[in-house]
C-alpha positions in Angstrom: -210.0 14.8 -2.5 -207.0 14.3 -0.2 -205.9 11.0 1.2 -207.3 10.1 4.6 -204.9 10.5 7.4 -203.8 7.3 9.2 -205.5 6.7 12.5 -203.6 6.3 15.7 -201.2 8.2 18.0 -198.0 9.8 16.6 -195.7 8.1 19.1 -191.9 7.5 18.7 -189.8 4.9 20.5 -188.9 1.2 20.7 -190.5 -1.7 22.5 -188.5 -4.9 23.1 -190.9 -7.8 22.8 -190.2 -11.4 23.9 -191.8 -13.1 21.0 -193.6 -16.4 21.7 -193.6 -19.4 19.3 -196.5 -19.8 16.9 -196.9 -16.2 15.7 -195.2 -14.3 12.9 -193.1 -11.2 13.4 -195.7 -9.2 11.5 -198.4 -10.6 13.9 -196.4 -9.2 16.8 -196.0 -5.8 15.3 -199.8 -5.6 14.6 -200.7 -6.7 18.1 -198.3 -4.2 19.7 -199.3 -1.3 17.4 -202.9 -1.8 18.2 -202.2 -2.0 22.0 -200.3 1.3 21.8 -202.7 2.8 19.2 -199.6 3.8 17.3 -199.9 5.2 13.8 -196.6 3.7 12.4 -194.7 0.7 13.5 -192.1 -1.8 12.1 -189.7 -4.5 13.4 -185.9 -4.9 13.2 -185.3 -8.4 11.9 -187.8 -11.2 11.2 -188.1 -14.3 13.4 -189.7 -17.5 12.0 -193.0 -18.4 13.6 -191.4 -21.3 15.5 -188.6 -19.0 16.9 -188.9 -17.1 20.2 -187.1 -14.2 21.8 -186.1 -10.7 21.1 -188.1 -8.7 18.5 -187.4 -5.0 18.6 -190.5 -3.0 17.5 -190.0 0.6 16.4 -192.7 3.3 16.3 -192.9 6.6 14.5 -189.6 8.4 13.8 -187.8 5.4 15.4 -188.7 3.3 12.3 -185.9 5.4 10.5 -183.3 3.8 12.8 -184.4 0.2 12.0 -181.6 -0.4 9.5 -178.9 0.3 12.2 -180.4 -2.4 14.3 -180.9 -5.0 11.6 -177.3 -4.4 10.3 -175.8 -5.0 13.7 -174.7 -8.3 15.2 -177.3 -10.5 16.9 -177.1 -13.6 19.1 -179.2 -16.8 18.8 -179.3 -19.9 21.0 -180.6 -22.9 19.2 -181.1 -26.7 19.7 -180.0 -28.9 16.9 -181.3 -32.5 16.4 -178.6 -34.8 15.1 -179.3 -37.7 12.8 -182.2 -36.3 10.8 -182.6 -33.9 7.9 -185.9 -32.3 7.1 -187.3 -30.4 4.1 -187.5 -27.2 6.0 -184.3 -27.6 8.1 -186.5 -27.4 11.2 -189.4 -29.4 12.8 -192.0 -28.1 10.4 -191.0 -30.3 7.5 -191.0 -34.1 7.2 -187.8 -36.1 7.7 -186.0 -36.8 4.4 -182.8 -38.5 5.6 -181.5 -40.2 8.7 -178.1 -41.4 10.0 -177.0 -43.5 13.0 -173.9 -41.4 13.4 -173.6 -39.4 16.6 -170.4 -37.3 16.7 -168.9 -36.7 20.1 -168.5 -33.2 21.6 -164.8 -32.8 20.5 -165.8 -33.6 16.9 -168.6 -31.0 17.0 -166.3 -28.3 18.4 -163.7 -29.0 15.7 -166.4 -28.8 13.0 -167.6 -25.4 14.2 -164.4 -23.7 13.2 -165.3 -23.9 9.5 -168.5 -21.9 10.2 -166.9 -18.9 11.9 -165.7 -15.7 10.2 -166.6 -14.9 6.6 -168.5 -17.8 5.2 -170.8 -18.4 2.3 -174.3 -19.7 3.2 -177.1 -21.1 1.0 -180.4 -20.0 2.5 -182.9 -22.8 3.3 -185.3 -23.8 0.5 -188.2 -22.7 2.8 -187.1 -19.0 3.2 -188.3 -15.6 2.3 -185.6 -15.1 -0.3 -187.0 -14.0 -3.7 -186.5 -16.1 -6.8 -187.7 -14.3 -10.0 -190.1 -12.2 -7.9 -191.5 -15.1 -5.9 -190.7 -16.2 -2.3 -188.6 -19.3 -2.1 -191.0 -20.9 0.4 -194.0 -20.4 -1.9 -192.1 -22.1 -4.7 -190.9 -25.0 -2.4 -194.5 -25.5 -1.0 -195.7 -25.8 -4.6 -193.2 -28.6 -5.3 -190.8 -26.5 -7.4 -187.1 -27.2 -7.4 -185.5 -24.0 -5.9 -181.9 -23.1 -6.6 -180.6 -20.4 -4.2 -177.3 -18.7 -4.6 -174.8 -18.7 -1.7 -174.6 -15.5 0.2 -171.8 -14.0 2.4 -172.3 -14.1 6.1 -170.2 -12.9 9.0 -170.3 -15.3 12.0 -168.6 -13.7 14.9 -169.1 -16.6 17.3 -170.4 -20.2 17.2 -170.0 -22.3 20.3 -171.3 -25.5 21.8 -173.2 -24.6 25.0 -174.5 -28.0 26.2 -175.3 -31.6 25.1 -178.6 -32.6 26.7 -178.4 -36.1 25.2 -176.8 -38.0 22.3 -179.3 -36.7 19.8 -179.3 -33.0 20.6 -176.8 -30.1 21.0 -177.4 -26.5 22.1 -175.3 -23.9 20.3 -174.9 -20.1 20.5 -174.3 -18.1 17.4 -173.4 -14.4 17.0 -173.7 -13.3 13.4 -174.3 -10.4 11.1 -177.3 -9.5 8.9 -178.9 -12.2 6.8 -177.9 -15.3 8.7 -180.1 -18.4 8.7 -179.7 -20.6 11.8 -181.5 -23.4 10.0 -178.8 -23.3 7.3 -176.1 -23.5 9.9 -177.7 -26.6 11.4 -178.2 -28.2 8.0 -174.6 -27.6 6.9 -173.1 -28.5 10.2 -175.0 -31.8 10.2 -173.6 -32.6 6.7 -170.1 -31.7 7.8 -170.4 -34.1 10.7 -171.8 -36.8 8.5 -175.0 -37.2 10.5 -177.5 -34.6 9.1 -179.2 -32.1 11.4 -182.1 -29.7 11.8 -183.2 -27.0 14.3 -185.7 -28.0 17.0 -185.7 -24.7 19.0 -184.4 -21.2 18.3 -184.3 -18.1 20.5 -182.8 -14.7 19.8 -181.1 -13.4 22.9 -180.0 -10.0 21.7 -179.9 -7.8 18.6 -177.6 -4.8 18.3 -178.2 -2.5 21.3 -181.3 -4.5 22.6 -180.9 -7.4 25.0 -183.5 -9.7 26.5 -181.4 -10.0 29.7 -182.2 -6.3 30.3 -186.0 -7.0 30.0 -188.5 -7.8 27.3 -192.3 -7.6 27.5 -194.4 -10.6 26.7 -197.4 -10.5 24.3 -199.6 -11.4 27.3 -198.3 -8.3 29.1 -198.9 -6.2 26.0 -202.5 -7.4 25.9 -203.0 -6.8 29.6 -201.5 -3.3 29.5 -203.1 -2.2 26.2 -204.2 1.4 26.2 -202.7 2.1 29.6 -199.8 4.4 30.8 -198.0 1.2 32.0 -197.4 0.1 28.4 -196.3 3.6 27.3 -193.8 3.6 30.1 -192.1 0.5 28.6 -191.1 2.4 25.5 -187.4 3.1 25.0 -186.4 6.3 23.3 -185.7 6.4 19.6 -182.0 7.0 20.4 -181.7 3.5 21.8 -181.7 2.2 18.3 -178.6 4.3 17.5 -176.5 3.5 20.6 -174.1 1.3 18.7 -173.1 4.4 16.6 -170.9 7.3 17.8 -173.0 10.3 19.1 -171.9 13.7 17.9 -173.4 16.8 19.7 -174.5 19.3 17.1 -174.1 23.1 17.4 -177.4 25.1 17.3 -176.7 26.2 13.8 -175.6 22.6 12.8 -178.8 21.1 14.2 -181.0 23.6 12.2 -179.1 22.7 9.0 -179.3 19.0 9.7 -183.1 19.2 10.3 -183.4 20.6 6.8 -181.3 17.8 5.3 -178.0 19.7 4.9 -174.6 19.0 6.4 -174.3 20.5 9.8 -171.5 21.2 12.2 -170.9 18.9 15.1 -168.5 19.0 18.0 -165.4 16.9 18.3 -165.7 13.3 19.2 -163.9 10.0 18.8 -165.6 9.4 15.4 -163.2 9.1 12.5 -163.7 10.5 9.0 -166.2 8.4 7.1 -167.8 6.8 10.1 -171.5 6.4 10.4 -172.7 8.5 13.4 -175.7 10.4 14.7 -176.0 14.0 15.7 -177.8 15.1 18.9 -179.1 18.4 20.1 -180.6 18.9 23.5 -180.3 15.2 24.2 -182.4 14.2 21.2 -181.3 12.7 17.9 -181.4 15.1 15.0 -179.9 13.1 12.1 -177.8 10.1 11.3 -175.3 10.0 8.5 -171.6 10.2 7.7 -169.0 12.2 9.7 -166.7 14.3 7.6 -164.3 16.9 8.9 -166.4 18.4 11.7 -169.7 18.0 9.9 -172.3 15.3 9.7 -173.7 14.6 6.2 -177.2 13.3 6.9 -178.8 10.2 5.4 -181.8 10.2 7.7 -183.3 13.3 9.4 -185.5 13.2 12.5 -188.2 15.9 13.1 -187.5 17.6 9.8 -188.5 21.2 9.8 -188.7 21.3 13.6 
């Protein structure tokens, strides 16, 4: 007996959601998937339950473009509480150390320089990093001592935005994949000799998606569930590839690409070895590596079409 076919509509595209605090990223995906009655959905980059802001949700064939969004730069605005360290490096955990030291703005700006560029970052104890097959946060909640290895991270920007009071600073960080804002606050607090943890965190943009250009709230999703209004909010699959060069394919090239073979593309500003995507008739056909007039596909869209 064959496997039962998944229920739901076979829709493709992206929805930019303004995630509220108090729900997980998976919760958001499930709510949106049900509202659109979509068969397949996934998100491009987890936000902690306490975090808010941009969560890009992909549907159908667009889920194949998720890696190109998660690998891109993203921007976070966060508030850091000076003078206190917590077990979780945010407000969820109890305070484990305090300090009366309150560095001035010049000292904070000077300390930020060490956290830009290529850095090594130890993830928070309460994180989803796996240790011997178990999540670090599960081990930490069970009282186990968790030793996590430092990981490389590219920090493109880290700037002081404002100082609401002596105990708090607001910072903007633009970083690559795998960055933990909580670890930045923890390590910056140590560098300043005052401890620190995150009290608020909001993702402003991620790769090609930007909250400034509009994001739907979960309340709007619930109100518009099952209506054309919610369908109209979907962005095309190609939106997830807009940070990569687009290469128009020839008709023969498009046919070959759809079957998983290298296909001829027209000249563009892409260089040999660049990641790029091929289009035909205004739609994405494949994404892969550009080599001497051909795209060598890694992911194919609408295979066999």
